[in-house]
C-alpha positions as a printed Julia matrix, in Angstrom:
95×3 Matrix{Float64}:
 306.71  52.75  109.46
 304.73  50.97  107.01
 304.81  52.71  103.46
 302.33  51.96  100.61
 304.01  49.12   99.14
 304.75  47.24  102.64
 300.73  48.06  103.38
 299.26  46.7    99.87
 301.19  43.49  100.52
 300.35  43.0   103.84
 296.46  43.89  103.05
 296.57  41.59  100.35
 297.97  38.54  102.31
 295.68  39.19  105.21
 292.89  38.45  102.57
 294.73  35.51  101.36
 294.76  37.16   97.73
 297.34  36.49   94.98
 298.95  39.67   93.42
 297.25  38.66   90.21
 293.68  38.35   92.05
 294.12  42.34   93.37
 295.54  43.11   89.68
 292.79  41.77   87.81
 289.98  43.45   90.4
 292.03  46.51   90.16
 292.07  46.56   86.08
 295.8   47.05   86.09
 298.65  44.43   84.96
 300.08  41.98   87.59
 303.57  43.16   86.79
 302.45  46.92   87.66
 300.88  45.96   90.89
 303.99  44.13   92.12
 306.0   47.2    91.32
 303.92  49.12   93.24
 304.09  46.41   96.4
 308.04  46.68   95.77
 308.04  50.53   96.38
 307.65  51.97   92.67
 305.79  55.24   92.99
 302.07  55.12   91.72
 301.19  57.46   89.14
 297.5   57.97   88.24
 294.71  57.42   90.33
 294.51  53.54   90.81
 293.73  54.03   94.38
 289.95  53.53   94.5
 290.37  50.67   92.4
 292.62  49.05   94.81
 290.98  49.96   97.87
 288.03  47.97   96.17
 290.4   45.11   95.1
 291.21  44.92   98.82
 288.2   45.55  100.5
 289.34  48.34  102.55
 288.55  52.05  102.72
 291.15  54.61  100.84
 291.51  56.15  104.25
 293.05  52.49  105.4
 294.69  51.8   102.12
 296.82  55.37  102.49
 296.89  55.52  106.11
 297.0   51.73  107.26
 294.52  52.66  110.13
 290.83  51.73  110.46
 288.53  54.57  110.0
 287.33  55.71  113.44
 283.3   55.01  113.35
 282.56  58.27  115.33
 284.24  60.36  112.58
 282.21  58.23  109.72
 278.73  59.02  111.51
 279.83  62.66  111.98
 280.83  62.96  108.0
 277.32  61.08  106.99
 275.2   63.6   109.34
 277.29  66.2   107.25
 276.69  64.65  103.79
 272.91  64.27  104.89
 272.57  68.0   106.27
 274.09  68.99  102.79
 272.06  67.07  100.6
 268.85  68.46  102.32
 270.11  72.0   102.02
 270.43  70.87   98.15
 267.51  69.39   97.69
 265.65  72.71   99.43
 267.41  74.69   97.21
 266.42  72.74   94.29
 262.81  72.52   95.16
 262.79  76.5    95.77
 264.24  76.88   92.46
 261.67  74.64   90.62
 258.75  76.81   92.11
């Protein structure tokens, strides 16, 4: 089973990037990034920066699987509905 450190290294090498490049994009020291690839626990919340640096979703970074597009469209529809509801309520409260 692939752990997060192994996944970081795989995603980085698939994108033909050096550890230094990923660290620079994630705004972290390269020594810290290398420790994460070697299995050291990630403290804090750098996951979003790592996902952006590797150009993958958080889902793929954390699970190793690409997101299912049908699921993404369902979530997008839910977000759009919630946004429409918020706009409606905001408009009602301003009247």
